[in-house]
N, C-alpha and C positions, 0 to 999 in steps of 0.2 A: 361626459355622460357616456355610458356604455350599456350594453346588454349584459345580463348576467351570464356566467359561464354555462355551458351545456351540462346538464345533470349527468349524462352518460360518462363524461370524462372527469368531472370534479365533484360529483355528489350534489346535494342540495345546498345552495348558498343561502345564508341568512343575513338579514340586516344586522350590522354590528351593534346598533342601538336598541332596536325593539325585538330582534330575533324573528321577524316575519320571514317566512320562506320566500326566497326570490327564485322564481321558476324561469325556464327558458323564455327569452324575449321580454321579461319584466325589465323595465327601465330603472336604472339606479345610478348612483354616483359611486365611483371607486376612487379611494385615496390610496396612493401607493408610496409610502415612505421608503427611503432608500434602504434602511436596515430592518424593516419589519414586514410582516405579512400584509397583504392587501386588506383594506377596510372597505366593506360594501355597505352602502346606505340606501334604503328605499327612499323614494322621492319625498314622502312626508317627513321623515327624519332628517334627510339632507337639507330640505328647505328650513325646517325649524332650527337645526344646528347652524346652518350658514347665516341665517338672519341674526341669530343671537350673537354669533362670533363677530359678524360685521358691525353690529351695533356696539359691541364692546370695544372693538378696534378703533372705531370712529371716535370714541371718547378718550383714547389714550393720547399721550404725547406723540405727535407724528413721527418723531425719530424712533420711538419704540415700536410703533405700529408698522413702520416701513423698514425695520432693520433687516428683515428677510432679504430684501432686494440689494442690500449692500454686501451680501455674501457671494455674489457672482464674481467671476474672475476678471470681468472688464466692465467699464462704465457703460459701454454699448449694450452689453447683455442686460445689465441692470435697467437701463432706460427702456429697452425693448420689452422686457417683462412688465415693467411698471405701466407702460402704455397699453400692452395687451390686456392686462388685468383691469386697468382703469376703463378701457373700452367695454369690456364684458360687464363690469359693474354698472356703467352708464346705461347700457342696453337693458339690463335687468331692472335698474331703478326706473327707467322710462316705462317699461311694461307694467311694473308695480303701480306707478302713478296712474297710468291709463286704467288699470283694473280698479283702483281705488275710486277714481272719478266716475267710472261706470256703475259702481255699486249704488250710487244715488238713484239710478234709473231702473234698477231691477229689484223685484221683490223675491227674496229667498224663502222657500217653503218652510224652513226651520224657524223662521221668525214668528210663525203663528203658534208655536208651542209654548 
């Protein structure tokens, strides 16, 4: 997670997906591939994209879904990154489950429409 760049130095950043202007101190997700420019996503697009990708990866053959981790130069680096990402996903999944469970107890105003 990062804050969007300062407009003074970089101009207005836009979400790569929806083109929403990302102003100073807007929180977004930045993906920085090695040989391409940065991709900046607003939180709504980042969550939507991440959940869709995670759902698709979980349905793949595990060897295909985990092939990224076998590209590291050492088994230790592969294992470290697998653990780091697994822990991040566990934490996110736990929070998602907690929010889903709490939805049964709260009435959302949009449900009346």
